[in-house]
C-alpha positions as CSV (number, residue, x, y, z in Angstrom):
1,X,12.3,0.0,-8.3
2,X,9.0,1.5,-8.5
3,X,7.9,4.3,-6.4
4,X,4.2,4.9,-5.8
5,X,3.0,8.3,-6.2
6,X,-0.3,9.7,-4.8
7,X,-3.2,10.0,-7.3
8,X,-5.8,11.3,-4.8
9,X,-8.4,10.2,-2.2
10,X,-11.6,8.7,-3.3
11,X,-13.7,11.2,-5.1
12,X,-16.4,13.3,-3.1
13,X,-19.4,14.3,-5.1
14,X,-19.3,18.0,-4.0
15,X,-15.4,18.5,-4.4
16,X,-14.6,19.7,-8.0
17,X,-10.9,19.9,-7.5
18,X,-10.8,16.2,-6.5
19,X,-12.8,15.3,-9.5
20,X,-10.5,17.5,-12.0
21,X,-7.4,15.3,-10.3
22,X,-9.0,12.2,-11.0
23,X,-10.2,13.0,-14.5
24,X,-6.8,14.2,-15.2
25,X,-5.2,10.6,-14.9
26,X,-6.6,8.4,-17.1
27,X,-5.6,5.5,-19.9
28,X,-7.9,4.9,-23.2
29,X,-7.5,1.3,-24.1
30,X,-9.5,-0.3,-27.1
31,X,-11.7,3.0,-27.1
32,X,-12.3,2.6,-23.4
33,X,-11.5,5.3,-20.8
34,X,-10.4,4.3,-17.5
35,X,-9.3,6.3,-14.6
36,X,-6.1,5.5,-13.1
37,X,-6.2,4.6,-9.3
38,X,-2.3,4.2,-8.7
39,X,0.8,5.3,-10.5
40,X,4.1,3.5,-10.0
41,X,7.2,5.6,-11.5
42,X,10.5,3.8,-12.2
43,X,12.3,2.1,-15.2
44,X,8.9,0.5,-16.2
45,X,6.1,2.9,-15.4
46,X,3.1,0.6,-14.0
47,X,-0.7,2.2,-13.6
48,X,-3.5,0.6,-11.7
49,X,-7.0,1.1,-13.0
50,X,-8.7,-0.7,-10.2
51,X,-10.6,-4.1,-10.6
52,X,-7.2,-5.7,-10.8
53,X,-6.3,-3.9,-14.2
54,X,-2.8,-3.1,-14.3
55,X,-0.3,-1.9,-17.2
56,X,3.1,-1.3,-17.6
57,X,3.5,1.9,-20.0
58,X,6.0,2.7,-22.3
59,X,6.4,5.3,-25.1
60,X,6.7,2.7,-27.7
61,X,7.9,-0.8,-28.3
62,X,11.3,0.1,-28.5
63,X,11.5,1.5,-25.1
64,X,9.4,-1.4,-23.8
65,X,12.3,-3.9,-25.2
66,X,15.1,-1.9,-23.7
67,X,13.7,-1.9,-20.2
68,X,13.1,-5.4,-20.5
69,X,16.5,-6.2,-21.3
70,X,17.7,-4.0,-18.2
71,X,15.6,-5.8,-16.0
72,X,17.1,-9.2,-16.8
73,X,20.7,-7.6,-17.1
74,X,20.1,-6.1,-13.6
75,X,18.9,-9.7,-12.4
76,X,22.2,-11.1,-13.7
77,X,24.4,-8.5,-11.5
78,X,22.3,-8.2,-8.3
79,X,20.3,-11.7,-8.4
80,X,22.3,-14.0,-10.2
81,X,20.4,-17.2,-8.5
82,X,17.0,-15.8,-9.7
83,X,18.2,-15.5,-13.2
84,X,19.6,-19.0,-12.8
85,X,16.5,-20.2,-11.9
86,X,14.7,-18.8,-14.7
87,X,17.0,-19.7,-17.4
88,X,18.1,-23.1,-16.0
89,X,21.5,-25.0,-15.5
90,X,21.3,-27.0,-18.7
91,X,21.2,-23.7,-20.5
92,X,24.0,-22.2,-19.0
93,X,26.1,-25.1,-19.4
94,X,25.3,-25.3,-23.0
95,X,26.2,-21.5,-23.1
96,X,29.4,-22.1,-21.5
97,X,30.2,-24.7,-24.1
98,X,29.2,-22.2,-26.9
99,X,26.7,-24.2,-28.0
100,X,23.0,-23.1,-28.7
101,X,20.6,-23.3,-26.3
102,X,17.8,-21.4,-24.2
103,X,14.5,-20.8,-22.7
104,X,11.6,-20.1,-25.0
105,X,11.6,-20.7,-28.6
106,X,14.9,-19.3,-29.9
107,X,18.0,-20.9,-29.1
108,X,21.0,-18.3,-28.8
109,X,24.7,-19.0,-27.6
110,X,25.3,-16.5,-24.7
111,X,23.5,-14.6,-22.0
112,X,23.9,-11.5,-24.0
113,X,22.2,-13.1,-26.9
114,X,19.3,-13.8,-24.8
115,X,19.3,-10.5,-23.2
116,X,18.9,-9.1,-26.8
117,X,16.0,-11.2,-27.5
118,X,14.0,-8.9,-25.0
119,X,14.6,-6.0,-27.3
120,X,12.1,-7.5,-29.9
121,X,9.8,-9.1,-27.5
122,X,9.2,-7.0,-24.6
123,X,5.6,-8.1,-24.4
124,X,6.8,-12.0,-23.4
125,X,8.2,-9.9,-19.9
126,X,5.7,-7.3,-19.7
127,X,2.4,-8.7,-20.8
128,X,2.0,-11.5,-18.0
129,X,-1.7,-11.1,-18.4
130,X,-2.4,-12.1,-21.8
131,X,1.0,-11.9,-23.7
132,X,-0.3,-8.8,-25.7
133,X,1.0,-5.6,-26.4
134,X,-1.9,-2.8,-26.7
135,X,-1.4,0.3,-28.5
136,X,-3.4,3.1,-26.3
137,X,-3.4,6.8,-25.2
138,X,-3.1,8.1,-21.5
139,X,-3.6,12.0,-20.6
140,X,-1.0,14.3,-20.9
141,X,-0.9,15.1,-17.1
142,X,-0.1,11.1,-16.6
143,X,2.5,11.1,-19.2
144,X,4.3,13.8,-17.4
145,X,4.0,11.8,-13.8
146,X,5.3,8.6,-15.5
147,X,8.0,10.7,-17.6
148,X,6.8,10.0,-20.9
149,X,7.7,12.6,-23.4
150,X,5.6,14.4,-25.5
151,X,4.4,17.9,-27.2
152,X,3.3,20.5,-24.7
153,X,0.1,21.0,-26.4
154,X,-0.8,17.3,-26.4
155,X,-4.2,16.5,-24.6
156,X,-3.6,12.9,-24.9
157,X,-0.2,10.8,-25.7
158,X,0.1,7.8,-27.6
159,X,1.7,4.8,-26.0
160,X,2.0,0.9,-25.7
161,X,0.6,-0.9,-22.9
162,X,1.3,-4.3,-21.4
163,X,-1.3,-5.9,-18.8
164,X,-0.1,-7.4,-15.8
């Protein structure tokens, strides 16, 4: 579950403190710097840069893969009907018979094997906009807010981003 944390009210031209807060939360993608307007913290931190630009942010691909696997594992535990609708009855029957099957390009023999596929392909889940993982940077204060570790002297932190 994601929890929205406040970023600040719209900037007033003559309020330097609010301007500093807004400037402290930014992301750099493809060399372009965007102010972050909304922050959602949780297992898969999400930021919004306005204009319908939203990213899930992770320390690296490995962490994104673990989070994607956890997402579907929790779905299996708490909302099995939804997972069933994603995977499909035919695939579940094939797995029950010990045969290779699966949604997607890589057939596997079980739910556990299917969950493990997310470890190496997190973009298939997180990057619903374009299917791409993007390397970028976020400001250190933003990294602190979304619990991404970094050196205390860092001004910016390397991350991977997935556009939603």
